[in-house]
C-alpha positions as a Python dict, from the first residue, in 0.01 Angstrom:
ca = {
    (1, 'M'): (0, 0, 0),
    (2, 'L'): (93, 285, 232),
    (3, 'N'): (343, 559, 154),
    (4, 'R'): (594, 680, 412),
    (5, 'Q'): (335, 918, 558),
    (6, 'G'): (101, 624, 625),
    (7, 'R'): (-145, 729, 354),
    (8, 'P'): (-264, 487, 82),
    (9, 'T'): (-101, 516, -259),
    (10, 'G'): (-310, 510, -572),
    (11, 'T'): (-560, 738, -738),
    (12, 'G'): (-788, 948, -521),
    (13, 'E'): (-1134, 1067, -603),
    (14, 'G'): (-994, 1373, -775),
    (15, 'G'): (-821, 1172, -1047),
    (16, 'A'): (-455, 1150, -1142),
    (17, 'G'): (-384, 1496, -1003),
    (18, 'D'): (-459, 1368, -653),
    (19, 'R'): (-249, 1051, -685),
    (20, 'E'): (-46, 987, -371),
    (21, 'T'): (318, 890, -417),
    (22, 'F'): (519, 660, -196),
    (23, 'T'): (767, 935, -102),
    (24, 'G'): (507, 1208, -56),
    (25, 'N'): (690, 1408, -326),
    (26, 'R'): (524, 1523, -646),
    (27, 'A'): (799, 1559, -905),
    (28, 'L'): (979, 1887, -822),
    (29, 'E'): (740, 1960, -536),
    (30, 'Q'): (938, 1801, -256),
    (31, 'L'): (781, 1702, 72),
    (32, 'E'): (1005, 1804, 360),
    (33, 'P'): (940, 1658, 705),
    (34, 'L'): (1071, 1810, 1025),
    (35, 'I'): (1443, 1776, 1079),
    (36, 'F'): (1371, 1543, 1373),
    (37, 'E'): (1184, 1312, 1137),
    (38, 'I'): (1472, 1272, 893),
    (39, 'G'): (1765, 1287, 1135),
    (40, 'R'): (1893, 1011, 1357),
    (41, 'A'): (1984, 1093, 1713),
    (42, 'E'): (2243, 816, 1730),
    (43, 'T'): (2451, 957, 1443),
    (44, 'S'): (2626, 1284, 1364),
    (45, 'G'): (2721, 1451, 1042),
    (46, 'V'): (3053, 1568, 1184),
    (47, 'D'): (3338, 1403, 1369),
    (48, 'I'): (3393, 1560, 1709),
    (49, 'P'): (3665, 1440, 1947),
    (50, 'A'): (3530, 1282, 2262),
    (51, 'A'): (3508, 1531, 2546),
    (52, 'P'): (3753, 1472, 2830),
    (53, 'K'): (3601, 1323, 3140),
    (54, 'V'): (3571, 1582, 3415),
    (55, 'A'): (3382, 1598, 3739),
    (56, 'S'): (3034, 1737, 3686),
    (57, 'R'): (2952, 2067, 3854),
    (58, 'L'): (2587, 2066, 3747),
    (59, 'G'): (2456, 1878, 4048),
    (60, 'G'): (2083, 1823, 4016),
    (61, 'H'): (2074, 2020, 3692),
    (62, 'A'): (2257, 1755, 3492),
    (63, 'R'): (2067, 1611, 3196),
    (64, 'K'): (1894, 1283, 3277),
    (65, 'A'): (1852, 1155, 2920),
    (66, 'P'): (2021, 1195, 2579),
    (67, 'I'): (1954, 1532, 2421),
    (68, 'G'): (1808, 1374, 2108),
    (69, 'L'): (1941, 1618, 1848),
    (70, 'P'): (1902, 1481, 1494),
    (71, 'G'): (2221, 1390, 1313),
    (72, 'L'): (2237, 1455, 938),
    (73, 'S'): (2510, 1423, 679),
    (74, 'E'): (2617, 1743, 507),
    (75, 'P'): (2411, 1672, 190),
    (76, 'E'): (2107, 1589, 402),
    (77, 'A'): (2139, 1911, 598),
    (78, 'M'): (2185, 2114, 278),
    (79, 'R'): (1885, 1951, 110),
    (80, 'H'): (1666, 2010, 416),
    (81, 'Y'): (1722, 2383, 426),
    (82, 'V'): (1713, 2428, 48),
    (83, 'R'): (1379, 2247, 32),
    (84, 'L'): (1244, 2465, 312),
    (85, 'S'): (1362, 2777, 129),
    (86, 'Q'): (1170, 2665, -180),
    (87, 'K'): (848, 2682, 22),
    (88, 'N'): (899, 3049, 106),
    (89, 'Y'): (719, 3324, -80),
    (90, 'G'): (906, 3653, -106),
    (91, 'I'): (965, 3952, -329),
    (92, 'D'): (1201, 3741, -542),
    (93, 'T'): (920, 3487, -596),
    (94, 'G'): (639, 3712, -710),
    (95, 'L'): (420, 4013, -645),
    (96, 'F'): (382, 4069, -271),
    (97, 'P'): (47, 4243, -212),
    (98, 'L'): (52, 4274, 168),
    (99, 'G'): (-78, 4615, 267),
    (100, 'S'): (62, 4860, 523),
    (101, 'C'): (413, 4714, 553),
    (102, 'T'): (497, 4560, 217),
    (103, 'M'): (849, 4450, 128),
    (104, 'K'): (998, 4654, -154),
    (105, 'H'): (1247, 4537, -413),
    (106, 'N'): (1586, 4524, -243),
    (107, 'A'): (1851, 4585, -507),
    (108, 'R'): (2150, 4352, -475),
    (109, 'L'): (2372, 4659, -493),
    (110, 'N'): (2245, 4752, -146),
    (111, 'E'): (2337, 4407, -16),
    (112, 'K'): (2682, 4426, -171),
    (113, 'M'): (2750, 4762, -7),
    (114, 'A'): (2634, 4638, 333),
    (115, 'R'): (2879, 4350, 309),
    (116, 'L'): (3183, 4567, 246),
    (117, 'P'): (3459, 4524, 507),
    (118, 'G'): (3441, 4808, 754),
    (119, 'F'): (3062, 4803, 747),
    (120, 'S'): (2980, 4434, 784),
    (121, 'D'): (3238, 4380, 1058),
    (122, 'V'): (3223, 4714, 1240),
    (123, 'H'): (3196, 4678, 1618),
    (124, 'P'): (3022, 4930, 1845),
    (125, 'L'): (3314, 4925, 2092),
    (126, 'Q'): (3580, 5012, 1833),
    (127, 'P'): (3778, 5331, 1899),
    (128, 'L'): (3621, 5628, 1720),
    (129, 'S'): (3945, 5679, 1526),
    (130, 'T'): (3880, 5350, 1344),
    (131, 'V'): (3517, 5414, 1241),
    (132, 'A'): (3537, 5746, 1058),
    (133, 'G'): (3370, 5594, 751),
    (134, 'A'): (3083, 5454, 954),
    (135, 'L'): (3022, 5791, 1119),
    (136, 'E'): (3021, 5957, 777),
    (137, 'V'): (2757, 5708, 655),
    (138, 'M'): (2543, 5789, 958),
    (139, 'L'): (2580, 6163, 901),
    (140, 'E'): (2494, 6134, 532),
    (141, 'L'): (2193, 5913, 604),
    (142, 'A'): (2078, 6161, 867),
    (143, 'R'): (2116, 6448, 619),
    (144, 'Y'): (1898, 6267, 363),
    (145, 'L'): (1632, 6184, 619),
    (146, 'M'): (1617, 6541, 748),
    (147, 'T'): (1605, 6682, 395),
    (148, 'L'): (1328, 6446, 283),
    (149, 'T'): (1116, 6517, 591),
    (150, 'G'): (1192, 6886, 641),
    (151, 'M'): (1292, 6822, 1003),
    (152, 'P'): (1602, 6962, 1182),
    (153, 'A'): (1705, 6654, 1383),
    (154, 'V'): (1699, 6276, 1365),
    (155, 'A'): (1762, 5996, 1615),
    (156, 'L'): (1912, 5696, 1436),
    (157, 'S'): (1934, 5449, 1722),
    (158, 'P'): (1576, 5305, 1738),
    (159, 'K'): (1573, 4949, 1608),
    (160, 'A'): (1228, 4930, 1445),
    (161, 'G'): (904, 5117, 1383),
    (162, 'A'): (751, 5049, 1724),
    (163, 'H'): (1085, 5131, 1889),
    (164, 'G'): (1083, 5457, 1695),
    (165, 'E'): (731, 5533, 1814),
    (166, 'A'): (851, 5492, 2172),
    (167, 'C'): (1145, 5723, 2099),
    (168, 'G'): (926, 6000, 1956),
    (169, 'M'): (672, 5977, 2235),
    (170, 'M'): (945, 5975, 2501),
    (171, 'A'): (1087, 6293, 2347),
    (172, 'I'): (738, 6445, 2368),
    (173, 'K'): (708, 6335, 2730),
    (174, 'A'): (1046, 6491, 2811),
    (175, 'A'): (946, 6820, 2644),
    (176, 'I'): (622, 6828, 2845),
    (177, 'A'): (810, 6760, 3168),
    (178, 'A'): (1058, 7038, 3088),
    (179, 'K'): (763, 7280, 3072),
    (180, 'G'): (645, 7165, 3414),
    (181, 'E'): (333, 6995, 3274),
    (182, 'G'): (433, 6634, 3327),
    (183, 'A'): (172, 6575, 3595),
    (184, 'T'): (-117, 6723, 3398),
    (185, 'R'): (-62, 6644, 3029),
    (186, 'N'): (-110, 6269, 3025),
    (187, 'V'): (-361, 6193, 2747),
    (188, 'V'): (-275, 6089, 2393),
    (189, 'L'): (-531, 6099, 2111),
    (190, 'V'): (-522, 5802, 1870),
    (191, 'P'): (-752, 5757, 1567),
    (192, 'E'): (-961, 5441, 1558),
    (193, 'S'): (-791, 5333, 1235),
    (194, 'A'): (-437, 5357, 1377),
    (195, 'H'): (-178, 5082, 1388),
    (196, 'G'): (-217, 4887, 1711),
    (197, 'T'): (132, 4984, 1819),
    (198, 'N'): (24, 5348, 1856),
    (199, 'P'): (-204, 5312, 2160),
    (200, 'A'): (24, 5040, 2297),
    (201, 'T'): (326, 5273, 2280),
    (202, 'A'): (140, 5559, 2448),
    (203, 'A'): (19, 5331, 2728),
    (204, 'L'): (361, 5173, 2772),
    (205, 'I'): (526, 5502, 2863),
    (206, 'G'): (253, 5614, 3099),
    (207, 'F'): (-5, 5799, 2891),
    (208, 'S'): (-375, 5721, 2881),
    (209, 'V'): (-539, 5693, 2540),
    (210, 'K'): (-852, 5850, 2393),
    (211, 'A'): (-983, 5728, 2059),
    (212, 'V'): (-1058, 5973, 1778),
    (213, 'P'): (-1349, 5851, 1563),
    (214, 'A'): (-1305, 5810, 1191),
    (215, 'R'): (-1537, 5990, 954),
    (216, 'P'): (-1748, 5782, 712),
    (217, 'D'): (-1490, 5859, 443),
    (218, 'G'): (-1206, 5701, 648),
    (219, 'T'): (-1033, 6024, 752),
    (220, 'V'): (-998, 6223, 1075),
    (221, 'A'): (-1189, 6551, 1108),
    (222, 'V'): (-1022, 6848, 1274),
    (223, 'E'): (-1353, 6922, 1449),
    (224, 'D'): (-1345, 6581, 1618),
    (225, 'V'): (-988, 6645, 1735),
    (226, 'K'): (-1074, 6989, 1871),
    (227, 'A'): (-1366, 6843, 2065),
    (228, 'L'): (-1120, 6622, 2256),
    (229, 'L'): (-855, 6887, 2324),
    (230, 'G'): (-789, 7019, 2670),
    (231, 'P'): (-503, 7098, 2907),
    (232, 'E'): (-462, 6726, 2977),
    (233, 'V'): (-385, 6632, 2613),
    (234, 'A'): (-17, 6572, 2542),
    (235, 'A'): (-18, 6463, 2178),
    (236, 'I'): (-194, 6297, 1889),
    (237, 'M'): (-56, 5992, 1709),
    (238, 'L'): (-178, 6011, 1349),
    (239, 'T'): (-71, 5802, 1051),
    (240, 'N'): (-44, 5984, 719),
    (241, 'P'): (-127, 5850, 468),
    (242, 'N'): (-352, 5659, 704),
    (243, 'T'): (-404, 5286, 733),
    (244, 'C'): (-698, 5305, 493),
    (245, 'G'): (-456, 5420, 224),
    (246, 'I'): (-588, 5779, 228),
    (247, 'F'): (-398, 6107, 264),
    (248, 'E'): (-545, 6293, 561),
    (249, 'P'): (-685, 6611, 398),
    (250, 'Q'): (-699, 6813, 724),
    (251, 'I'): (-357, 6720, 858),
    (252, 'V'): (-227, 7079, 858),
    (253, 'E'): (-535, 7201, 1046),
    (254, 'I'): (-505, 6913, 1296),
    (255, 'A'): (-140, 6999, 1361),
    (256, 'A'): (-226, 7365, 1413),
    (257, 'A'): (-501, 7274, 1659),
    (258, 'M'): (-265, 7052, 1857),
    (259, 'H'): (2, 7323, 1876),
    (260, 'E'): (-249, 7590, 1975),
    (261, 'A'): (-353, 7366, 2264),
    (262, 'G'): (8, 7326, 2374),
    (263, 'A'): (25, 6963, 2258),
    (264, 'Y'): (244, 6778, 2007),
    (265, 'F'): (186, 6597, 1680),
    (266, 'Y'): (338, 6250, 1641),
    (267, 'C'): (306, 6108, 1290),
    (268, 'D'): (332, 5733, 1233),
    (269, 'G'): (567, 5716, 934),
    (270, 'A'): (487, 5359, 829),
    (271, 'N'): (340, 5490, 502),
    (272, 'F'): (602, 5753, 425),
    (273, 'N'): (685, 5565, 104),
    (274, 'A'): (368, 5714, -50),
    (275, 'I'): (485, 6076, -20),
    (276, 'V'): (868, 6080, -29),
    (277, 'G'): (973, 6367, -254),
    (278, 'R'): (615, 6494, -276),
    (279, 'A'): (539, 6621, 76),
    (280, 'R'): (760, 6693, 377),
    (281, 'P'): (608, 6602, 714),
    (282, 'G'): (783, 6900, 875),
    (283, 'D'): (589, 7132, 646),
    (284, 'L'): (265, 6966, 759),
    (285, 'G'): (327, 7049, 1125),
    (286, 'V'): (465, 6715, 1242),
    (287, 'D'): (679, 6718, 1559),
    (288, 'A'): (806, 6360, 1549),
    (289, 'M'): (786, 6075, 1299),
    (290, 'H'): (953, 5737, 1277),
    (291, 'I'): (1070, 5606, 942),
    (292, 'N'): (1072, 5236, 854),
    (293, 'L'): (1395, 5196, 660),
    (294, 'H'): (1284, 4842, 576),
    (295, 'K'): (983, 4974, 389),
    (296, 'T'): (1050, 5322, 259),
    (297, 'F'): (1414, 5270, 167),
    (298, 'S'): (1415, 4906, 56),
    (299, 'T'): (1620, 4736, 325),
    (300, 'P'): (1488, 4392, 428),
    (301, 'H'): (1301, 4335, 752),
    (302, 'G'): (1580, 4262, 997),
    (303, 'G'): (1865, 4306, 750),
    (304, 'G'): (2070, 4028, 906),
    (305, 'G'): (2017, 4166, 1256),
    (306, 'P'): (1806, 4427, 1434),
    (307, 'G'): (1594, 4657, 1222),
    (308, 'A'): (1606, 5036, 1204),
    (309, 'G'): (1337, 5294, 1274),
    (310, 'P'): (1500, 5640, 1280),
    (311, 'V'): (1292, 5923, 1427),
    (312, 'V'): (1295, 6276, 1287),
    (313, 'L'): (1220, 6556, 1533),
    (314, 'S'): (1096, 6913, 1504),
    (315, 'Q'): (1278, 7213, 1648),
    (316, 'R'): (1061, 7186, 1961),
    (317, 'L'): (1171, 6826, 2024),
    (318, 'A'): (1526, 6822, 1884),
    (319, 'P'): (1691, 6906, 2220),
    (320, 'Y'): (1545, 6588, 2372),
    (321, 'A'): (1683, 6339, 2117),
    (322, 'P'): (1826, 6033, 2295),
    (323, 'V'): (2190, 5938, 2318),
    (324, 'P'): (2395, 5821, 2145),
    (325, 'F'): (2392, 6070, 1858),
    (326, 'I'): (2643, 6237, 1629),
    (327, 'H'): (2720, 6603, 1689),
    (328, 'V'): (2932, 6809, 1452),
    (329, 'E'): (3191, 7035, 1613),
    (330, 'A'): (3426, 7248, 1405),
    (331, 'G'): (3333, 7046, 1100),
    (332, 'E'): (3420, 6714, 1265),
    (333, 'P'): (3172, 6446, 1374),
    (334, 'V'): (3162, 6368, 1744),
    (335, 'L'): (2969, 6071, 1880),
    (336, 'V'): (2791, 6179, 2197),
    (337, 'E'): (2759, 5865, 2408),
    (338, 'H'): (2635, 6002, 2741),
    (339, 'R'): (2384, 6264, 2850),
    (340, 'E'): (2652, 6444, 3051),
    (341, 'A'): (2850, 6505, 2730),
    (342, 'A'): (2555, 6648, 2539),
    (343, 'P'): (2613, 6996, 2387),
    (344, 'E'): (2476, 7301, 2564),
    (345, 'G'): (2109, 7361, 2491),
    (346, 'T'): (2023, 6991, 2463),
    (347, 'A'): (1866, 6764, 2723),
    (348, 'P'): (1856, 6403, 2592),
    (349, 'F'): (1574, 6206, 2755),
    (350, 'G'): (1803, 5906, 2795),
    (351, 'R'): (1917, 5605, 2600),
    (352, 'M'): (1691, 5387, 2385),
    (353, 'T'): (1945, 5117, 2315),
    (354, 'A'): (2303, 5033, 2406),
    (355, 'F'): (2465, 5149, 2082),
    (356, 'H'): (2406, 5365, 1777),
    (357, 'G'): (2197, 5123, 1571),
    (358, 'Q'): (2238, 4869, 1291),
    (359, 'M'): (2508, 4964, 1042),
    (360, 'G'): (2389, 4720, 776),
    (361, 'M'): (2049, 4887, 769),
    (362, 'Y'): (2205, 5231, 741),
    (363, 'V'): (2427, 5127, 450),
    (364, 'R'): (2143, 4961, 259),
    (365, 'A'): (1917, 5264, 298),
    (366, 'L'): (2188, 5511, 199),
    (367, 'A'): (2281, 5299, -104),
    (368, 'Y'): (1914, 5310, -211),
    (369, 'M'): (1903, 5688, -167),
    (370, 'L'): (2230, 5751, -353),
    (371, 'S'): (2141, 5521, -643),
    (372, 'H'): (1796, 5676, -687),
    (373, 'G'): (1869, 6040, -616),
    (374, 'A'): (1600, 6295, -532),
    (375, 'D'): (1417, 6250, -862),
    (376, 'G'): (1427, 5871, -840),
    (377, 'M'): (1284, 5862, -487),
    (378, 'K'): (1008, 6099, -590),
    (379, 'Q'): (928, 5876, -888),
    (380, 'A'): (922, 5569, -662),
    (381, 'S'): (651, 5732, -450),
    (382, 'E'): (455, 5839, -755),
    (383, 'D'): (477, 5491, -906),
    (384, 'A'): (363, 5332, -577),
    (385, 'V'): (52, 5551, -582),
    (386, 'L'): (-3, 5491, -955),
    (387, 'N'): (21, 5114, -914),
    (388, 'A'): (-224, 5109, -622),
    (389, 'N'): (-477, 5309, -819),
    (390, 'Y'): (-422, 5089, -1124),
    (391, 'V'): (-516, 4783, -917),
    (392, 'R'): (-811, 4975, -776),
    (393, 'A'): (-940, 5067, -1123),
    (394, 'G'): (-903, 4709, -1241),
    (395, 'L'): (-1109, 4562, -957),
    (396, 'A'): (-1355, 4833, -852),
    (397, 'D'): (-1639, 4694, -1065),
    (398, 'L'): (-1621, 4354, -892),
    (399, 'M'): (-1491, 4428, -542),
    (400, 'S'): (-1636, 4693, -312),
    (401, 'L'): (-1449, 5006, -198),
    (402, 'P'): (-1544, 5125, 152),
    (403, 'F'): (-1408, 5474, 84),
    (404, 'P'): (-1468, 5552, -283),
    (405, 'D'): (-1453, 5930, -244),
    (406, 'H'): (-1075, 5950, -200),
    (407, 'P'): (-806, 5829, -440),
    (408, 'S'): (-582, 5561, -294),
    (409, 'M'): (-228, 5643, -203),
    (410, 'H'): (25, 5355, -197),
    (411, 'E'): (-235, 5089, -107),
    (412, 'V'): (-595, 5022, -201),
    (413, 'L'): (-852, 4900, 52),
    (414, 'F'): (-1150, 4677, -31),
    (415, 'D'): (-1411, 4536, 208),
    (416, 'D'): (-1613, 4212, 200),
    (417, 'S'): (-1958, 4354, 126),
    (418, 'W'): (-1924, 4231, -233),
    (419, 'L'): (-1900, 3873, -98),
    (420, 'K'): (-2238, 3892, 79),
    (421, 'G'): (-2452, 3591, -7),
    (422, 'T'): (-2171, 3394, -171),
    (423, 'G'): (-2077, 3183, 133),
    (424, 'V'): (-1716, 3291, 75),
    (425, 'S'): (-1532, 3486, 344),
    (426, 'T'): (-1238, 3724, 325),
    (427, 'L'): (-1017, 3447, 463),
    (428, 'D'): (-1145, 3198, 202),
    (429, 'F'): (-1063, 3446, -75),
    (430, 'A'): (-713, 3499, 66),
    (431, 'K'): (-649, 3124, 86),
    (432, 'A'): (-756, 3081, -276),
    (433, 'M'): (-491, 3333, -379),
    (434, 'I'): (-228, 3086, -254),
    (435, 'D'): (-346, 2831, -513),
    (436, 'E'): (-289, 3095, -782),
    (437, 'G'): (72, 3148, -671),
    (438, 'Y'): (25, 3473, -479),
    (439, 'H'): (83, 3563, -118),
    (440, 'P'): (-252, 3686, 20),
    (441, 'M'): (-309, 4055, 76),
    (442, 'T'): (-349, 4189, 430),
    (443, 'V'): (-689, 4076, 559),
    (444, 'Y'): (-911, 4202, 842),
    (445, 'F'): (-701, 4517, 887),
    (446, 'P'): (-765, 4803, 939),
    (447, 'L'): (-1028, 4704, 1192),
    (448, 'V'): (-1255, 4996, 1105),
    (449, 'V'): (-1349, 4814, 781),
    (450, 'H'): (-1540, 4487, 799),
    (451, 'G'): (-1363, 4206, 616),
    (452, 'A'): (-1085, 4438, 501),
    (453, 'M'): (-863, 4341, 207),
    (454, 'L'): (-566, 4576, 188),
    (455, 'I'): (-346, 4556, -124),
    (456, 'E'): (-14, 4736, -167),
    (457, 'P'): (156, 4651, -498),
    (458, 'T'): (457, 4884, -435),
    (459, 'E'): (635, 5082, -705),
    (460, 'S'): (845, 4786, -817),
    (461, 'E'): (586, 4597, -1022),
    (462, 'S'): (559, 4628, -1400),
    (463, 'K'): (231, 4683, -1584),
    (464, 'A'): (241, 4322, -1707),
    (465, 'S'): (284, 4196, -1351),
    (466, 'L'): (-7, 4407, -1230),
    (467, 'D'): (-225, 4302, -1524),
    (468, 'L'): (-179, 3934, -1439),
    (469, 'F'): (-248, 4001, -1070),
    (470, 'V'): (-565, 4197, -1148),
    (471, 'A'): (-683, 3931, -1396),
    (472, 'T'): (-626, 3661, -1134),
    (473, 'L'): (-828, 3844, -870),
    (474, 'R'): (-1103, 3912, -1124),
    (475, 'D'): (-1119, 3541, -1202),
    (476, 'L'): (-1140, 3460, -831),
    (477, 'A'): (-1404, 3728, -774),
    (478, 'M'): (-1621, 3597, -1057),
    (479, 'A'): (-1583, 3241, -930),
    (480, 'A'): (-1693, 3352, -582),
    (481, 'K'): (-1996, 3526, -727),
    (482, 'G'): (-2061, 3224, -950),
    (483, 'N'): (-2116, 2996, -648),
    (484, 'D'): (-1790, 2800, -691),
    (485, 'K'): (-1762, 2769, -312),
    (486, 'E'): (-1541, 2458, -315),
    (487, 'R'): (-1262, 2655, -481),
    (488, 'F'): (-1254, 2882, -176),
    (489, 'T'): (-1377, 2704, 136),
    (490, 'A'): (-1128, 2416, 94),
    (491, 'A'): (-841, 2633, -32),
    (492, 'P'): (-550, 2614, -59),
    (493, 'H'): (-569, 2295, -267),
    (494, 'H'): (-214, 2303, -403),
    (495, 'A'): (-5, 2425, -110),
    (496, 'P'): (241, 2185, 58),
    (497, 'I'): (20, 2202, 370),
    (498, 'R'): (-356, 2242, 355),
    (499, 'R'): (-553, 2492, 561),
    (500, 'L'): (-498, 2473, 935),
    (501, 'D'): (-755, 2493, 1209),
    (502, 'E'): (-640, 2844, 1293),
    (503, 'T'): (-858, 2879, 1602),
    (504, 'R'): (-727, 2557, 1749),
    (505, 'A'): (-371, 2644, 1649),
    (506, 'A'): (-399, 2972, 1838),
    (507, 'R'): (-562, 2820, 2148),
    (508, 'Q'): (-376, 2489, 2159),
    (509, 'P'): (-40, 2547, 1990),
    (510, 'V'): (194, 2248, 1958),
    (511, 'L'): (533, 2395, 2034),
    (512, 'R'): (736, 2078, 2079),
    (513, 'W'): (796, 1781, 1850),
    (514, 'T'): (709, 1447, 2004),
    (515, 'K'): (840, 1126, 1860),
    (516, 'P'): (544, 924, 1727),
    (517, 'A'): (461, 588, 1876),
    (518, 'P'): (589, 281, 1685),
    (519, 'G'): (374, 217, 1380),
    (520, 'A'): (213, 561, 1380),
    (521, 'P'): (250, 792, 1076),
    (522, 'A'): (558, 1017, 1091),
    (523, 'S'): (357, 1333, 1027),
}
């Protein structure tokens, strides 16, 4: 007998646990086909009056065949999306160990504040007289960001981290042009371990890129930076803590060398959550740094709309902050919308985006800051570092550390040298974590480490949660070393969908559903 997927029912070789069911469901684990496979194009879940007959103005562009949208009843539609949501893994499901950009706990208080009338329904074209509260939120958020970073100015309008990178580098480019060096300073230094967006951003706005080698301990040496400096160098883009989870020990010396050469220091702020309340980038010599509100200050990726990547600027770059921005005159906030209206002494490089930014993201971040206070944000950073080093200590005897000489900051980095001879790859290990109920850690990044496994537990996890996570990875590590290859090379065994042919999926993606031929399996 065949089930509705065209597979035979009955007991497989693996015993009762592999028994196929007629529906494809396994008790509370519900199979959910594509919406096209459960809907019927000839029906609709809603009653819509027939459209009046009018002469078509589409000409040759008129549709030649029925559109084929699936029709579902309201319960069917609800069940479809609820079942899909149950297949998601998120911070509300369990520990989320992705490194470098991990989702933090997002308190529901933040969500409630963002949904308050006046914030959730604010429109960028409203008269300024009707958005006094929104402007005050922006000013207060800006004050917190400047205080935490030790920087005198902030641009709130960038929509994400990469957008913020572009903003900071465009401010640097404007400052260089104002000094009459625009034609000569056109090289940006980028460490080999940097986020890929760094060299991409520099190239996008017209700079050429030179790589800075990483030392064997995963950090950047000031001597290597100095060897690359010259009158053609415009800036360096350095992440601190870096993508290996290490605080750059010579960051102050690197900044001083850049400034002495007439260049600027852009800091990638993706890992700011490791040092909030402990170190101010402005004190380290940073000229510009973007801040991922979705990471450092809890707000979700996207937040119901565009993201937010504010950029703090040093005194040297503050005059070039883009419009729109808020300027305080006689104690009152004024929204500067156009370059022509900018206060004397400023020269905005232009406009990054049409409007001021995403109010929901601002409100969530400010709610996080106000509820934690200065001491709470400092403790969050300290706990993030503590948790990463706790995971490191629990696994260091089984998994190899490429940079053992430095303590980890908010994330701990392992490599795959400990898997040599086991027949298990980094990807196999990550897939096996799915069977244990965990989202895999970041794998194969940063690229400077072979078979990288980057784990960021965040500050939100309890000791009990971390203990279970460490014990699970220890069990997997011992199984890999114990030649239990089947547990890994065929993983995940218990996911709704088994492992894909990822190479084929990347080279030959199927982007459109095609109705199967009569008699063929539905999926």
